[in-house]
N, C-alpha and C positions, 0 to 999 in steps of 0.2 A: 430211810437209809441214804446217806450221801455216797454216791458212786464216784469215787475220786479218780480212778484210773480207767480211761475210756478208749477203746479201740474203734476206729471208724474206717471202713473200706470205701473206696470210691471217693476219697477225700481231696482229690486234686482239683475239683471243680463242683459247681452246682450245689445240690443239697448237702453233700458231704462236707464240702469246704465251708459252707455257711454254718452247719452244725458245729464244726470244729471251732469256728470263731465264737459262737455262743458259749460253748463249754469252756473255752480258754478264758473268756471274760469272767466266768464264774470261778476261776482258779483251779480248774480240773487239769490233771496230767493227761496227755494225749498220745496215742499211738495211731499214726495215720498211714494208710496204705493206698496205693493206686499204681497203675501201669506207668504213668508219666512222672518219673522221679524228679525231673527238673522242676516241674510245677510244684511237687510236694516240698522240695527244698525251699522254694519261694514262700509257700504257705508257712512252713516251719519258721523261717527267719522272721516273717511278719509277726507271727504269734509270740515268738520269744522276745522280740523287741517291744511289743505292746504289753506283754505280761511276763516280766523277767523272773517271776517266782515259780513258774510252771515248768514241767518237763514236756518236751515235744519230741517224740521219736518217730522216725519215718522208715518205711521200707517200700521198695518196688515190689508189686505183686500183681500177677495175673490170676484172678480167682478161678479160672478154668483149669489151673494146674493144682490138683489136689495136694500133691506132696509139698508144693511150695506153700500152700495155705497153712498146712499143719506146721511146717517149719517156721514160717514167718510169725504166726501167732505165738508160738513158743518163744521165739527170740524177743518179741516185743513184750511178752509177759515178764521175761527175765529182766529186760532193760528198765521197765517201769516198776519192777518189784511186785507185780501182780496185775490182774485185770478184774475190774468190778463190773464192767459193762462192755458189750460188743454190739456195734451197730452194723448190721449186714445191709449195706447200702449200694455197693457197686452194681451197676446195671447198664444195659444197652437199650436204646429205643428204636433201633433200625428194624426194618422188615419189608417184605414184599408180598404181593398176592401169591398165595400158594399155587404152585404149578406153572409159574411164569418164568422159570429158569433162574430164579435168584434164591435157591435153597441156601446158599452160603450165608446170606443175611439173616434168614430165619433161624438157621441152626446156630449161628453165632449168638443171637439174642437168647435163645433157649439155654444154650450152654452157660452163658454168663449169668443170666437172671435166675435160673432155677438150679441147674447143676452146680454152678458156682456158689449159690446161696446154701445148698445142701453141704458142700464142702466146708463153708464157713461155720455152719451150725455144728458139724462134726468137730471142728477144731475148738470152737468156743465152748461147747458143752463138755468136751473132754476135760478142759480146764476147770469149768464150773463144777462138774461132778467131783473132780479131785479135791477142790477146795470147799465144796459143799455150800457154795454161794455164788451169785452172779445175776446179771440182768442181760438177757438176749433180746435185741430189737431187730425185727425184720421189716424192711421197707418194701411193701408190696405196692398196690395201686388200686384205685377204684375200678380200673379196667378188669381186675380180677373177678368182679361180680358177675360179669356177663361176657361171653365170647364176642369179641369185636370183629366185624367183617373186614375184608380187604387186607391192606398192608399191616394192620394192627393185630391180625389173628394170632400170629406166633407170640407177639408181645403179651397180649391179654392171657393167652394160655400159660405162658411162663409165670406171670404174676399170680394167676389162679393157683399154680403149684406152690408158690411162696406162701400164699394165704392159707392153703390147706396144711402146709407144713407147720405154720405158726399155730393153727388151731389144734393140730395133733400134739404139739409140744406143750401148749398151754394146758391141755387136758392131762397129759402125762405127768407134768411137773407141778400141778396145782397145789399139792400138799407138801411141796418141797421148798427149800430156801432159794430155789432158782426161779426167777420171774421171766416170763416171756411176753413181749409186746409186739403186736403186728400193726403197722401203720399202713393206711390206705389213702395216700394223697390223691386229690383230684388234680386239676391243672394248676401247676405252679410255674412261674416264669423262669426257665432255665434254658441253656443251649439245647438240651435234648427235647424239651417240650416245644421249642420253636421249630426245630427240624421236623417234629411230628405233625405240625400244622394244627395245634390245638386252638380252640376258639378263644379269641382275645377277650370276649365279654365274660367268659367263665374262668379266666386265668387270674389267679392271685399273684401278687408281687412275691418276689423271692423272700423278702423280709417277713411278710405276713405268713407265708407258707412255712418257713423254717421256725418262726415263733410258735406256730401251732404244733409243729412236730416236736420241738424241744419241750413244750409244755406237756404234751401227752407222754413223752418219754419220762420226764421227771415225775409225773403222777404214777408211772408204771402201770398204766391202763393195759388190759389184755388186748383190746382191739379198738382202734380209733380211725374213723373216716374224717378227713379234714382237708383244708381249713374251713371252719365255720359251719353254720347250720345248713347252708345250701348243700354242701357235699355230704353231710350226714343224711339229709333227705334223699339225695340221689342214691346213696348207698342202700338205704332201706327200700327205695322203689325198685332198684335193679335186682335186689335179692328176693323180694317178696311179691311184687305185682306181676300179673300175667305178662308174658312176652308181647302179646298184641298191644298192650297199653304202653309198654316202655320201649318198643322198637325204635321210636323216633330219637331216643337218647343215644342210640348206638349207630 
């Protein structure tokens, strides 16, 4: 099935912006959301100029505001004349060692990455259940496989919540016309991964990372660790091997 009308959150930079470029090049109509509306306007203008036949709608959105998520998704559905796919991508990568006086950073990350993702799922599935069709995509992380120590603890916990939510919805909707995909990216070169200090040797280029994400989305795979066989192997190791064997990975 061709999903023509696609909503992407966190589309003002990084993975969301690049996914928007890929789908625009395929002739898809887009609804793009982010907090930085000026950046969204720039992305919209770029995509419209490069692909004049598509529709690109934008809205400012803070995904931690549940009422705003419901309202904005509804507005964008009306503007595009429907929604076929929603990519729950908005996220934060900041964090601090728990108990060191920076609870603000950890709470902001959890509210955005997990509670915000739940709000987006509520809005998207409300639409999909009504129309009895749709594709929900959750962008989690390999860090969801194992609780990470130090400043990444809250981030990995938030992404574990996203993955668990994806698994639950996949099971619930398995026999329905609604498809759920959970993506678990490893290190991909974005501003957020750079700030997190991810290993350069393990980091895929933004192009390679987004190519793998879009390919998995288009296949409508239920769960995909990516990009490449390396991250699929790490995913399996972190989930199934004893902690004593895999502690060096984290």
